[in-house]
N, CA and C of each residue as an Amber inpcrd file, in Angstrom:
protein
   771
 102.2950000  21.6530000  78.4080000 103.6400000  21.0700000  78.5340000
 104.3990000  21.2200000  77.2110000 103.6860000  20.9050000  76.0720000
 104.3320000  21.0120000  74.7710000 104.7100000  22.4640000  74.4660000
 103.8170000  23.3920000  74.8860000 104.0850000  24.8180000  74.6420000
 105.3500000  25.2520000  75.3650000 105.4990000  24.8200000  76.6270000
 106.6870000  25.1660000  77.4110000 107.9400000  24.5780000  76.7850000
 107.8380000  23.3450000  76.2960000 108.9900000  22.6870000  75.6890000
 109.4110000  23.4000000  74.4140000 108.4160000  23.7860000  73.5880000
 108.7300000  24.5120000  72.3640000 109.3830000  25.8530000  72.6710000
 108.9170000  26.5110000  73.7330000 109.4770000  27.8090000  74.1220000
 110.9210000  27.6550000  74.5650000 111.1960000  26.5830000  75.3250000
 112.5520000  26.3280000  75.7970000 113.4780000  26.0540000  74.6240000
 113.0030000  25.2690000  73.6710000 113.8160000  24.9800000  72.4840000
 114.1030000  26.2550000  71.7030000 113.1270000  27.1280000  71.6380000
 113.3060000  28.3810000  70.9100000 114.3860000  29.2370000  71.5410000
 114.4440000  29.2040000  72.8700000 115.4760000  29.9690000  73.5840000
 116.8610000  29.4710000  73.2070000 117.0430000  28.1440000  73.2130000
 118.3560000  27.5810000  72.8910000 118.7320000  27.8410000  71.4350000
 117.7550000  27.7440000  70.5500000 118.0240000  27.9960000  69.1340000
 118.4300000  29.4410000  68.9270000 117.7780000  30.3610000  69.6480000
 118.0950000  31.7860000  69.5160000 119.4480000  32.1120000  70.1320000
 119.7960000  31.4020000  71.2060000 121.0360000  31.7080000  71.9190000
 122.2650000  31.3960000  71.0800000 122.2300000  30.2970000  70.3290000
 123.3930000  29.9010000  69.5370000 123.7510000  30.9410000  68.4810000
 122.7840000  31.4310000  67.6680000 123.1250000  32.4810000  66.7040000
 123.6050000  33.7470000  67.3880000 123.0500000  34.0530000  68.5870000
 123.4640000  35.2650000  69.2950000 124.9430000  35.1920000  69.6550000
 125.3700000  34.0190000  70.1450000 126.7870000  33.8540000  70.4860000
 127.6500000  33.9450000  69.2280000 127.1570000  33.3510000  68.1500000
 127.8980000  33.4040000  66.8870000 127.9700000  34.8330000  66.3710000
 126.8720000  35.5750000  66.5280000 126.8380000  36.9650000  66.0880000
 127.8500000  37.8070000  66.8580000 127.9390000  37.5840000  68.1630000
 128.8850000  38.3430000  68.9870000 130.3170000  38.0120000  68.5810000
 130.5880000  36.7340000  68.3610000 131.9360000  36.3220000  67.9520000
 132.3170000  36.9900000  66.6310000 131.3730000  37.0110000  65.6870000
 131.6330000  37.6380000  64.3860000 131.8000000  39.1460000  64.5360000
 130.9750000  39.7390000  65.4130000 131.0550000  41.1830000  65.6390000
 132.3840000  41.5620000  66.2740000 132.8990000  40.7040000  67.1580000
 134.1990000  40.9750000  67.8020000 135.3130000  40.9990000  66.7570000
 135.3040000  40.0240000  65.8830000 136.3150000  39.9770000  64.8220000
 136.2110000  41.2210000  63.9420000 134.9640000  41.5750000  63.6150000
 134.7500000  42.7190000  62.7260000 135.1870000  44.0260000  63.3530000
 134.7860000  44.2730000  64.5950000 135.0830000  45.5780000  65.2060000
 136.5810000  45.7530000  65.4100000 137.2790000  44.7050000  65.7830000
 138.7210000  44.8270000  65.9810000 139.4830000  44.8540000  64.6600000
 138.7530000  44.5630000  63.5740000 139.3470000  44.6810000  62.2410000
 138.9680000  46.0010000  61.5780000 138.2460000  46.8480000  62.3120000
 137.9130000  48.1710000  61.7960000 136.4850000  48.3590000  61.3390000
 135.6310000  47.3530000  61.5490000 134.2320000  47.4650000  61.1220000
 133.3080000  47.2930000  62.3320000 132.8760000  48.4050000  62.9450000
 132.0400000  48.3070000  64.1410000 130.5560000  48.0930000  63.8630000
 130.1550000  48.0970000  62.5790000 128.7230000  48.0630000  62.2490000
 127.9980000  46.8410000  62.8230000 128.5080000  45.6040000  62.6590000
 127.7890000  44.4490000  63.2300000 127.5750000  44.5750000  64.7370000
 128.5850000  45.0720000  65.4360000 128.4520000  45.2490000  66.8800000
 127.4470000  46.3480000  67.2030000 127.4600000  47.4110000  66.4070000
 126.5200000  48.5100000  66.6230000 125.0800000  48.0510000  66.4660000
 124.8260000  47.2300000  65.4660000 123.4690000  46.7310000  65.2410000
 122.9870000  45.9380000  66.4560000 123.8460000  45.0430000  66.9500000
 123.4830000  44.2420000  68.1170000 123.3390000  45.1090000  69.3620000
 124.2660000  46.0530000  69.5430000 124.2390000  46.9080000  70.7250000
 122.9890000  47.7710000  70.7600000 122.6160000  48.3230000  69.6270000
 121.4050000  49.1460000  69.5560000 120.1550000  48.3120000  69.8270000
 120.2740000  47.0180000  69.5810000 119.1560000  46.1080000  69.8280000
 119.1200000  45.6650000  71.2870000 120.0580000  46.1880000  72.1000000
 120.0530000  45.8950000  73.5320000 120.8740000  44.7110000  73.9610000
 121.7100000  44.1770000  73.0720000 122.5440000  43.0250000  73.4290000
 123.7210000  43.5120000  74.2830000 123.7370000  43.1130000  75.5410000
 124.7350000  43.6030000  76.4980000 126.1510000  43.2670000  76.0530000
 126.3730000  42.0460000  75.5750000 127.7170000  41.6370000  75.1600000
 128.2500000  42.5440000  74.0570000 127.3710000  42.9870000  73.1670000
 127.7940000  43.8850000  72.0880000 128.0910000  45.2790000  72.6350000
 127.3210000  45.7170000  73.6060000 127.5680000  47.0180000  74.2290000
 128.9270000  47.0150000  74.9440000 129.2110000  45.9190000  75.6250000
 130.4990000  45.7940000  76.3110000 131.6400000  45.7060000  75.3000000
 131.3920000  45.0280000  74.1930000 132.4030000  44.9110000  73.1390000
 132.7590000  46.2780000  72.5710000 131.7700000  47.0970000  72.3000000
 132.0240000  48.4420000  71.7740000 132.7440000  49.3030000  72.8100000
 132.3570000  49.1490000  74.0570000 133.0320000  49.9040000  75.1220000
 134.5150000  49.5450000  75.1750000 134.8000000  48.2490000  75.0700000
 136.1980000  47.7990000  75.0700000 136.9560000  48.3960000  73.8890000
 136.3330000  48.3580000  72.7100000 136.9960000  48.8710000  71.5040000
 137.2860000  50.3680000  71.6220000 136.3000000  51.1430000  72.0860000
 136.4870000  52.5880000  72.1660000 137.3880000  53.0040000  73.3340000
 137.4720000  52.1720000  74.3560000 138.4010000  52.4720000  75.4580000
 139.8440000  52.2010000  75.0690000 140.0450000  51.1520000  74.2840000
 141.4070000  50.7390000  73.9330000 141.8600000  51.2660000  72.5810000
 140.9030000  51.6730000  71.7390000 141.2650000  52.1250000  70.3990000
 141.5750000  50.9850000  69.4660000 141.0750000  49.7980000  69.7640000
 141.2980000  48.6300000  68.8910000 140.2450000  48.6150000  67.7910000
 140.6400000  48.8660000  66.5700000 139.7400000  48.8120000  65.4320000
 138.9450000  50.0780000  65.1930000 138.9310000  50.9730000  66.1900000
 138.2200000  52.2520000  66.0730000 139.0750000  53.3340000  66.7220000
 138.7660000  54.5830000  66.4210000 139.4800000  55.6790000  67.0790000
 139.1180000  55.6820000  68.5680000 140.1180000  55.7690000  69.4150000
 139.8580000  55.7250000  70.8560000 138.9630000  56.8940000  71.2640000
 137.8900000  56.5870000  71.9780000 136.9500000  57.6110000  72.4160000
 136.3180000  57.1580000  73.7360000 136.9320000  57.5160000  74.8760000
 136.4140000  57.0830000  76.1800000 134.9810000  57.5250000  76.4490000
 134.5760000  58.6720000  75.8980000 133.2090000  59.1430000  76.1180000
 132.2010000  58.2050000  75.4580000 132.5060000  57.7620000  74.2430000
 131.6260000  56.8060000  73.5670000 131.6130000  55.4940000  74.3380000
 132.7740000  55.0700000  74.8030000 132.8650000  53.8330000  75.5830000
 131.9910000  53.9280000  76.8320000 132.0780000  55.0680000  77.5250000
 131.2810000  55.2550000  78.7400000 129.7900000  55.1820000  78.4320000
 129.4000000  55.7250000  77.2900000 127.9960000  55.6800000  76.9070000
 127.4850000  54.2600000  76.7510000 128.2960000  53.4130000  76.1170000
 127.8890000  52.0210000  75.9590000 127.9040000  51.2840000  77.2980000
 128.8570000  51.6080000  78.1380000 128.8970000  50.9780000  79.4630000
 127.6780000  51.3730000  80.2930000 127.2420000  52.6120000  80.1580000
 126.0480000  53.0470000  80.8780000 124.8300000  52.2290000  80.4550000
 124.7240000  51.9780000  79.1660000 123.5910000  51.1920000  78.6870000
 123.6630000  49.7510000  79.2000000 124.8830000  49.1880000  79.2160000
 125.0550000  47.8230000  79.7220000 124.8570000  47.7720000  81.2330000
 125.3750000  48.7830000  81.9200000 125.2470000  48.8260000  83.3730000
 123.8030000  48.9070000  83.8200000 122.9910000  49.6370000  83.0740000
 121.5690000  49.7620000  83.4050000 120.8300000  48.4410000  83.1880000
 121.4530000  47.5500000  82.4210000 120.8890000  46.2120000  82.2330000
 121.4890000  45.2160000  83.2300000 122.1450000  45.7640000  84.2290000
 122.6900000  44.9720000  85.3420000 123.9290000  44.1630000  84.9700000
 124.6850000  44.6260000  83.9750000 125.9490000  43.9650000  83.6450000
 126.9670000  44.2640000  84.7480000 127.4480000  43.2220000  85.3890000
 128.4020000  43.4010000  86.4810000 129.6960000  44.0410000  85.9930000
 130.2420000  43.5410000  84.8860000 131.5140000  44.0790000  84.3970000
 131.3740000  45.5440000  84.0060000 130.2200000  45.9140000  83.4460000
 129.9980000  47.3130000  83.0730000 129.9060000  48.1840000  84.3160000
 129.2520000  47.7020000  85.3470000 129.1240000  48.4720000  86.5820000
 130.4980000  48.6980000  87.2320000 131.3300000  47.6680000  87.2100000
 132.6740000  47.7990000  87.7710000 133.4810000  48.8310000  86.9850000
 133.3900000  48.7650000  85.6610000 134.1250000  49.7200000  84.8290000
 133.6050000  51.1460000  85.0080000 132.3050000  51.3130000  85.1400000
 131.7330000  52.6430000  85.3310000 132.2150000  53.2510000  86.6470000
 132.3100000  52.4270000  87.6800000 132.8290000  52.9220000  88.9660000
 134.2510000  53.4490000  88.7840000 135.0400000  52.7400000  87.9900000
 136.4180000  53.1570000  87.7410000 136.4810000  54.4300000  86.8940000
 135.6560000  54.4870000  85.8370000 135.6770000  55.6510000  84.9480000
 135.2650000  56.9190000  85.6820000 134.2280000  56.8260000  86.5010000
 133.7790000  58.0120000  87.2470000 134.8030000  58.4220000  88.3130000
 135.5030000  57.4620000  88.8720000 136.5340000  57.7880000  89.8640000
 137.7180000  58.4980000  89.2060000 138.0460000  58.0770000  87.9830000
 139.1880000  58.6480000  87.2620000 138.8240000  59.8920000  86.4510000
 137.5410000  60.0130000  86.0870000 137.1520000  61.0750000  85.1750000
 137.5210000  60.7310000  83.7440000 137.4580000  59.4570000  83.3960000
 137.7870000  58.9950000  82.0490000 136.5080000  58.8390000  81.2250000
 136.3320000  59.6870000  80.2320000 135.1530000  59.6140000  79.3790000
 133.9110000  60.2270000  79.9830000 133.9970000  60.5770000  81.2540000
 132.8900000  61.2040000  81.9810000 133.4900000  62.2380000  82.9340000
 132.6530000  63.1300000  83.4350000 133.1360000  64.0700000  84.4530000
 133.4370000  63.2890000  85.7280000 134.5730000  63.5920000  86.3390000
 134.9340000  62.8870000  87.5650000 133.8780000  63.1300000  88.6350000
 133.3990000  62.0550000  89.2360000 132.3050000  62.1590000  90.1940000
 132.3730000  60.9590000  91.1340000 132.9210000  61.1630000  92.3100000
 133.0870000  60.0580000  93.2490000 131.7400000  59.5250000  93.7450000
 130.7470000  60.3920000  93.8360000 129.4250000  59.9250000  94.2660000
 128.8420000  58.9620000  93.2380000 128.9650000  59.3230000  91.9550000
 128.4660000  58.4540000  90.8950000 129.3010000  57.1730000  90.8230000
 130.5940000  57.3070000  91.0340000 131.4670000  56.1320000  91.0680000
 131.0160000  55.1650000  92.1560000 130.7380000  55.7060000  93.3280000
 130.3210000  54.8660000  94.4500000 128.9530000  54.2460000  94.1990000
 128.0870000  54.9710000  93.5130000 126.7610000  54.4240000  93.1920000
 126.8930000  53.1710000  92.3230000 127.7660000  53.2330000  91.3060000
 127.9590000  52.0620000  90.4480000 128.7080000  50.9580000  91.1920000
 129.6390000  51.3450000  92.0410000 130.3830000  50.3600000  92.8280000
 129.4290000  49.5920000  93.7380000 128.4640000  50.3000000  94.3020000
 127.5100000  49.6370000  95.1860000 126.6300000  48.6560000  94.4130000
 126.2810000  49.0110000  93.1850000 125.4980000  48.0850000  92.3700000
 126.2730000  46.7870000  92.1400000 127.5740000  46.9100000  91.8610000
 128.4090000  45.7200000  91.6550000 128.5470000  44.9260000  92.9460000
 128.6820000  45.6370000  94.0640000 128.8090000  44.9650000  95.3640000
 127.5380000  44.2030000  95.7080000 126.3920000  44.7800000  95.4030000
 125.1170000  44.1240000  95.6760000 124.9910000  42.8350000  94.8670000
 125.6120000  42.8260000  93.7010000 125.5950000  41.6080000  92.8750000
 126.5300000  40.5290000  93.4080000 127.3270000  40.8750000  94.4260000
 128.1760000  39.8730000  95.0620000 129.6300000  39.8890000  94.6590000
 130.0710000  40.9030000  93.9260000 131.4820000  40.9610000  93.5360000
 132.3330000  41.3240000  94.7580000 133.2260000  40.4140000  95.1420000
 134.0150000  40.5970000  96.3570000 134.9110000  41.8190000  96.3400000
 135.5900000  42.0680000  95.2190000 136.4780000  43.2230000  95.1430000
 135.6910000  44.5230000  95.2710000 134.4990000  44.5480000  94.6850000
 133.6590000  45.7410000  94.7950000 133.1720000  45.9210000  96.2290000
 132.8600000  44.8290000  96.8940000 132.4300000  44.9180000  98.2890000
 133.5380000  45.4820000  99.1690000 134.7510000  45.0070000  98.9480000
 135.8880000  45.5020000  99.7260000 136.1360000  46.9810000  99.4530000
 136.1090000  47.3650000  98.1780000 136.3370000  48.7570000  97.8040000
 135.2310000  49.6580000  98.3400000 133.9950000  49.1650000  98.3000000
 132.8690000  49.9510000  98.8150000 132.9980000  50.1390000 100.3180000
 133.4340000  49.0910000 101.0030000 133.6530000  49.2160000 102.4450000
 134.6510000  50.3100000 102.7660000 135.7270000  50.3610000 101.9850000
 136.7420000  51.4050000 102.1880000 136.1510000  52.7870000 101.9380000
 135.2770000  52.8990000 100.9190000 134.6500000  54.1910000 100.6160000
 133.8180000  54.6800000 101.8130000 133.0720000  53.7650000 102.4090000
 132.2500000  54.1500000 103.5600000 133.1120000  54.5180000 104.7720000
 134.2090000  53.8180000 104.9560000 135.1010000  54.1280000 106.0810000
 135.7680000  55.4810000 105.8920000 136.0690000  55.8340000 104.6450000
 136.7800000  57.0770000 104.3470000 135.8480000  58.2390000 104.0260000
 134.5750000  57.9360000 103.7940000 133.6520000  58.9860000 103.3710000
 133.9640000  59.4670000 101.9650000 134.3650000  58.5490000 101.0880000
 134.7270000  58.8980000  99.7070000 133.5460000  58.6380000  98.7830000
 132.8920000  59.7150000  98.3400000 131.7570000  59.5750000  97.4460000
 130.4900000  59.1430000  98.1430000 130.5280000  59.0950000  99.4650000
 129.3790000  58.6680000 100.2590000 129.6010000  59.1690000 101.6880000
 128.5190000  59.3530000 102.4270000 128.6580000  59.8030000 103.8110000
 129.4210000  58.7580000 104.6270000 130.3770000  59.1960000 105.3960000
 131.1860000  58.2770000 106.2040000 130.2940000  57.4980000 107.1540000
 130.4830000  56.1810000 107.1760000 129.6770000  55.3160000 108.0360000
 130.4780000  54.0480000 108.3120000 131.1020000  54.0060000 109.4840000
 131.9800000  52.8810000 109.8230000 131.2220000  51.5620000 109.8670000
 130.0100000  51.5820000 110.3980000 129.2380000  50.3390000 110.5080000
 128.9410000  49.7460000 109.1270000 128.5190000  50.6000000 108.1960000
 128.2310000  50.1180000 106.8440000 129.5160000  49.6780000 106.1470000
 130.5940000  50.4330000 106.3690000 131.8720000  50.0710000 105.7690000
 132.3360000  48.6970000 106.2160000 132.2780000  48.4420000 107.5080000
 132.7000000  47.1420000 108.0350000 131.7740000  46.0310000 107.5300000
 130.4910000  46.3450000 107.3830000 129.5370000  45.3550000 106.8770000
 129.9240000  44.8800000 105.4810000 130.3070000  45.8230000 104.6020000
 130.6920000  45.4410000 103.2440000 132.0180000  44.6810000 103.2300000
 132.9530000  45.0970000 104.0750000 134.2290000  44.3790000 104.1600000
 134.0000000  42.9520000 104.6550000 133.0570000  42.8010000 105.5940000
 132.7300000  41.4680000 106.1050000 132.1980000  40.5700000 104.9970000
 131.3700000  41.1310000 104.1130000 130.8390000  40.3400000 103.0050000
 131.9710000  39.8320000 102.1060000 132.9470000  40.6950000 101.8360000
 134.0920000  40.2810000 101.0180000 134.9350000  39.2360000 101.7560000
 135.0920000  39.4240000 103.0620000 135.8860000  38.4900000 103.8620000
 135.2630000  37.0980000 103.8280000 133.9480000  37.0410000 103.8880000
 133.2600000  35.7420000 103.9000000 133.3700000  35.0260000 102.5560000
 133.7460000  35.7630000 101.5330000 133.9740000  35.1290000 100.2240000
 135.4020000  34.6170000 100.0880000 136.2090000  34.8130000 101.1480000
 137.5570000  34.2550000 101.1440000 138.6540000  35.2040000 100.7280000
 138.3500000  36.4790000 100.5360000 139.3770000  37.4490000 100.1450000
 140.2970000  37.7170000 101.3330000 141.5990000  37.3710000 101.2440000
 142.4980000  37.5380000 102.3940000 142.6970000  38.9960000 102.8040000
 142.6700000  39.9160000 101.8300000 142.7990000  41.3330000 102.1700000
 141.6030000  41.7650000 103.0140000 140.4150000  41.3490000 102.5920000
 139.2070000  41.6740000 103.3380000 139.2100000  40.9990000 104.7070000
 139.6910000  39.7760000 104.7560000 139.7500000  39.0660000 106.0380000
 140.6610000  39.7900000 107.0240000 141.7990000  40.2750000 106.5360000
 142.7190000  41.0180000 107.3910000 142.0620000  42.3050000 107.8800000
 141.4320000  43.0240000 106.9770000 140.8040000  44.2920000 107.3500000
 139.6200000  44.0830000 108.2880000 138.8470000  43.0520000 108.0140000
 137.6930000  42.7710000 108.8740000 138.1660000  42.3550000 110.2640000
 139.1990000  41.5240000 110.3070000 139.7360000  41.1000000 111.5940000
 140.2370000  42.2800000 112.4070000 140.9570000  43.1900000 111.7590000
 141.4650000  44.3740000 112.4510000 140.3190000  45.2620000 112.9230000
 139.2710000  45.3750000 112.0900000 138.1190000  46.2070000 112.4700000
 137.4200000  45.6340000 113.6940000 137.2610000  44.3080000 113.7320000
 136.6260000  43.6760000 114.8800000 137.4840000  43.8210000 116.1390000
 138.7830000  43.5690000 115.9760000 139.6840000  43.6300000 117.1340000
 139.7520000  45.0230000 117.7420000 139.6560000  46.0330000 116.8860000
 139.7760000  47.4180000 117.3550000 138.4300000  48.0860000 117.6310000
 137.3350000  47.3550000 117.4370000 136.0190000  47.9350000 117.7050000
 135.6910000  49.0890000 116.7790000 136.0470000  48.9550000 115.5090000
 135.8680000  50.0440000 114.5620000 134.4050000  50.3990000 114.3570000
 133.5210000  49.4170000 114.4710000 132.0970000  49.6840000 114.2390000
 131.2480000  49.2480000 115.4300000 131.8160000  49.3440000 116.6200000
 131.0740000  48.9360000 117.8080000 131.9980000  48.3470000 118.8590000
 131.4790000  47.4170000 119.6120000 132.2660000  46.7960000 120.6770000
 133.4380000  45.9960000 120.1010000 134.6010000  46.1500000 120.7110000
 135.7790000  45.4110000 120.2590000 135.5840000  43.9140000 120.5110000
 135.9520000  43.1060000 119.5190000 135.8520000  41.6580000 119.6260000
 137.1930000  41.0590000 119.2130000 138.1880000  41.1560000 120.1190000
 139.5470000  40.7390000 119.7480000 139.6770000  39.2750000 119.3430000
 138.9680000  38.3750000 120.0180000 139.1040000  36.9590000 119.6860000
 138.5260000  36.6600000 118.3030000 137.3480000  37.2130000 118.0280000
 136.7430000  37.0060000 116.7080000 137.5920000  37.6580000 115.6260000
 138.1170000  38.8510000 115.9440000 138.9770000  39.5390000 114.9850000
 140.2220000  38.7400000 114.6750000 140.8150000  38.1570000 115.7080000
 142.0180000  37.3520000 115.5140000 141.7340000  36.1520000 114.6250000
 140.5490000  35.5860000 114.7710000 140.1850000  34.4440000 113.9380000
 140.2140000  34.7890000 112.4590000 139.7540000  35.9870000 112.0990000
 139.7820000  36.4100000 110.6980000 141.1980000  36.7260000 110.2380000
 142.0150000  37.2720000 111.1280000 143.4130000  37.5450000 110.7670000
 144.1580000  36.2340000 110.5210000 143.8410000  35.2240000 111.3240000
 144.4400000  33.8970000 111.1250000 144.0600000  33.3510000 109.7500000
 142.7970000  33.5250000 109.3600000 142.3620000  33.0480000 108.0390000
 143.1690000  33.7160000 106.9270000 143.3950000  35.0130000 107.0760000
 144.1770000  35.7330000 106.0670000 145.6220000  35.2440000 106.0530000
 146.1780000  35.0380000 107.2440000 147.5580000  34.5680000 107.3480000
 147.7110000  33.1870000 106.7310000 146.7110000  32.3430000 106.9390000
 146.7840000  30.9850000 106.4140000 146.7200000  30.9510000 104.8840000
 146.2900000  32.0770000 104.2870000 146.3120000  32.1840000 102.8260000
 147.5930000  32.8440000 102.3280000 148.4630000  33.2330000 103.2800000
 149.7290000  33.8260000 102.8810000 149.6990000  35.3300000 102.7350000
 148.7020000  35.9960000 103.3140000 148.6340000  37.4540000 103.2610000
 149.7320000  38.0310000 104.1470000 150.6400000  38.7990000 103.5620000
 151.8420000  39.2300000 104.2640000 151.5370000  40.0620000 105.5020000
 150.6180000  41.0140000 105.3870000 150.2980000  41.8460000 106.5570000
 149.7610000  40.9900000 107.7040000 148.9580000  39.9870000 107.3630000
 148.4290000  39.1000000 108.3980000 149.5540000  38.2620000 109.0150000
 150.4720000  37.7860000 108.1750000 151.6180000  37.0320000 108.6980000
 152.4220000  37.8880000 109.6730000 152.6210000  39.1500000 109.3010000
 153.3870000  40.0600000 110.1550000 152.6250000  40.4210000 111.4250000
 151.3180000  40.2550000 111.4100000 150.5140000  40.4880000 112.6120000
 150.5790000  39.2780000 113.5390000 150.5980000  38.0890000 112.9550000
 150.6250000  36.8770000 113.7670000 151.9420000  36.7240000 114.5210000
 153.0470000  37.1660000 113.9100000 154.3530000  37.0440000 114.5650000
 154.3710000  37.6620000 115.9510000 154.0470000  38.9470000 116.1020000
 154.0540000  39.5790000 117.4230000 153.0310000  38.9720000 118.3860000
 151.9040000  38.4910000 117.8570000 150.8880000  37.8910000 118.7260000
 151.4740000  36.7090000 119.4860000 152.2400000  35.8790000 118.7620000
 152.8610000  34.7330000 119.4280000 154.1010000  35.1420000 120.2190000
 154.8610000  36.0850000 119.7070000 156.0780000  36.5130000 120.4050000
 155.7560000  37.1660000 121.7450000 154.6470000  37.9190000 121.7900000
 154.2770000  38.6490000 123.0000000 153.3310000  37.8670000 123.9090000
 152.9170000  36.6810000 123.4630000 152.0440000  35.8610000 124.2920000
 150.6320000  36.3940000 124.4170000 150.1150000  36.9970000 123.3610000
 148.7560000  37.5320000 123.4010000 147.7400000  36.4200000 123.6250000
 148.0040000  35.2330000 123.1100000 147.0850000  34.1060000 123.2330000
 147.3810000  33.2280000 124.4400000 148.3890000  33.5720000 125.2040000
 148.8060000  32.7570000 126.3370000 150.2860000  32.9960000 126.5970000
 151.0270000  31.9270000 126.8170000 152.4750000  32.0690000 127.0030000
 153.1390000  32.4230000 125.6760000 154.2080000  33.2250000 125.7130000
 154.9460000  33.5340000 124.4810000 155.4390000  32.2440000 123.8120000
 155.3880000  32.2220000 122.4970000 155.7890000  31.0360000 121.7360000
 156.7360000  31.4910000 120.6350000 158.0340000  31.4170000 120.9160000
 159.0290000  31.9190000 119.9830000 159.0690000  31.0920000 118.6980000
 158.7730000  29.8060000 118.8050000 158.7980000  28.9370000 117.6330000
 157.6820000  29.3400000 116.6530000 156.4700000  29.5020000 117.1750000
 155.3500000  29.9050000 116.3250000 155.5710000  31.3060000 115.7600000
 156.1020000  32.1980000 116.5950000 156.3650000  33.5650000 116.1330000
 157.3580000  33.5530000 114.9800000 158.4110000  32.7540000 115.1360000
 159.4210000  32.6610000 114.0750000 158.7950000  32.1360000 112.7960000
 157.9200000  31.1180000 112.9310000 157.2890000  30.5330000 111.7470000
 156.5630000  31.6050000 110.9280000 155.7320000  32.4060000 111.6030000
 154.9510000  33.4100000 110.8810000 155.8490000  34.4830000 110.2640000
 156.8510000  34.9150000 111.0160000 157.7750000  35.9190000 110.4730000
 158.5670000  35.3440000 109.2860000 158.9690000  34.0860000 109.4170000
 159.7650000  33.4670000 108.3490000 158.9390000  33.3080000 107.0740000
 157.6560000  32.9790000 107.2340000 156.7940000  32.8680000 106.0700000
 156.6800000  34.2160000 105.3540000 156.5630000  35.2820000 106.1360000
 156.5150000  36.6200000 105.5360000 157.8400000  36.9460000 104.8600000
 158.9500000  36.5470000 105.4810000 160.2710000  36.7840000 104.8930000
 160.4100000  36.0490000 103.5690000 159.8930000  34.8230000 103.5160000
 159.9530000  34.0360000 102.2800000 159.1800000  34.7000000 101.1410000
 158.2520000  35.5830000 101.5050000 157.4690000  36.2920000 100.4980000
 158.0510000  37.6600000 100.1720000 159.2670000  37.9060000 100.6850000
 159.9780000  39.1220000 100.3210000 159.8100000  40.2820000 101.2740000
 159.1860000  40.0630000 102.4310000 158.9960000  41.1440000 103.4060000
 160.3160000  41.4280000 104.1320000 160.8970000  42.5980000 103.8790000
 162.2240000  42.9120000 104.4190000 162.2320000  43.0090000 105.9410000
 161.1790000  43.5570000 106.5320000 161.1360000  43.6440000 107.9960000
 161.1820000  42.2570000 108.6190000 160.4860000  41.3100000 107.9800000
 160.4700000  39.9430000 108.4950000 161.8420000  39.2990000 108.3790000
 162.5610000  39.6120000 107.2910000 163.9210000  39.0820000 107.1340000
 164.8110000  39.5560000 108.2770000 164.6800000  40.8220000 108.6210000
 165.4900000  41.3810000 109.7100000 165.1070000  40.7500000 111.0430000
 163.8100000  40.5940000 111.2800000 163.3420000  40.0460000 112.5560000
 163.7860000  38.5980000 112.7200000 163.6150000  37.7890000 111.6730000
 164.0190000  36.3800000 111.8020000 165.5280000  36.2530000 111.9700000
 166.2850000  37.1400000 111.3410000 167.7350000  37.1220000 111.5300000
 168.1110000  37.3830000 112.9710000 167.4010000  38.3150000 113.5940000
 167.6720000  38.6210000 115.0040000 167.1880000  37.4920000 115.9090000
 166.0570000  36.8920000 115.5880000 165.5120000  35.8270000 116.4270000
 166.4290000  34.6100000 116.4490000 167.0770000  34.3250000 115.3250000
 167.9660000  33.1600000 115.2560000 169.0720000  33.2320000 116.2930000
 169.4970000  34.4570000 116.6060000 170.6160000  34.6330000 117.5330000
 170.2720000  34.2020000 118.9560000 168.9800000  34.2190000 119.2990000
 168.5900000  33.9140000 120.6840000 167.8370000  32.5940000 120.8120000
 167.5730000  31.9090000 119.7000000 166.8140000  30.6580000 119.7630000
 167.7390000  29.4690000 119.9590000 167.2500000  28.4680000 120.6990000
 167.9890000  27.2250000 120.8630000 167.9730000  26.4670000 119.5350000
 169.0070000  25.6750000 119.2530000 169.0630000  24.9340000 117.9760000
 167.8240000  24.0890000 117.7190000 167.3230000  23.4310000 118.7610000
 166.1420000  22.5870000 118.5630000 164.8910000  23.4270000 118.2750000
 164.8200000  24.6170000 118.8670000 163.7020000  25.5120000 118.5840000
 163.7310000  25.9630000 117.1170000 164.9120000  26.3370000 116.6790000
 165.0630000  26.8050000 115.3060000 164.7590000  25.6860000 114.3160000
 165.2350000  24.4850000 114.6170000 164.9960000  23.3500000 113.7280000
 163.4980000  23.0480000 113.6230000 162.8170000  23.0980000 114.7800000
 161.3790000  22.8480000 114.7910000 160.6350000  23.9210000 113.9980000
 161.0280000  25.1700000 114.1910000 160.3720000  26.2800000 113.4920000
 160.5810000  26.1760000 111.9810000 161.7920000  25.8480000 111.5730000
 162.0800000  25.7200000 110.1440000 161.2900000  24.5610000 109.5350000
 161.1050000  23.4970000 110.3000000 160.3130000  22.3630000 109.8360000
 158.8640000  22.7970000 109.6190000 158.3400000  23.6010000 110.5370000
 156.9760000  24.1020000 110.4120000 156.8260000  24.9680000 109.1480000
 157.8440000  25.7340000 108.8720000 157.8170000  26.5990000 107.6800000
 157.8090000  25.7390000 106.4190000 158.6580000  24.7100000 106.3780000
 158.7340000  23.8460000 105.1930000 157.4230000  23.1100000 104.9480000
 156.7260000  22.7420000 106.0250000 155.5140000  21.9500000 105.8980000
 154.2710000  22.8120000 105.6810000 154.4090000  24.1190000 105.8340000
 153.2490000  25.0020000 105.7090000 152.8070000  25.1180000 104.2500000
 151.5290000  25.0480000 104.0400000 150.9570000  25.3120000 102.7100000
 149.7640000  26.2420000 102.8820000 149.5910000  27.1970000 101.9860000
 148.4440000  28.1170000 102.1180000 147.1260000  27.3780000 101.9560000
 146.1330000  27.8140000 102.6920000 144.8090000  27.1670000 102.6430000
 143.8900000  27.9050000 101.6740000
């Protein structure tokens, strides 16, 4: 028990100087002295490797050199640094500091997605749907988009809902798909708002509901969607005063979830 306690204390004691060392190295490298960061980075400290990558990518304190930056990111990425993996996916996609390689970009993107990064999951899903840097596979693409959607990303929720409704990766599930589109709309996602308007206007869920349709279109209009502005302007001409008043009240009381 005492041995375990001493070991735990040693970890905390070591961690504090490490954080202080990184802070000092950051000040030094951005002031033109990369040596402290280099010492830590060569010793395998991920934060120092990421720090050098940032400096060489931006040219802060050192001559800009994307190839050197990519080298440090590769070392950090191999140590499972999420931020390094995300950056490597971007660098390989752009051909910045490395030869452009969509397959390698997708490989690093998948590593980040496996770690649970929602944006990487959504982007990876798109890669599989498009066959970009990986063999096209709609089922796998939708699976990754679903993972991002479950983390609350409204863009992913909209895409996942549309994929389910249209049977992109199997049997169409319009009701389940609509549920995800509603989630995106409730967060204020403009495309989802513009999808909900016609659903209520055309009575997809039952009888047409002009009040609900107006609400969704008006919310999109409030967010600067020009098509929605035109649609709500036209709808006002045919709505009863009490319908319009009720719809406007719903818009005022709406808050994103």
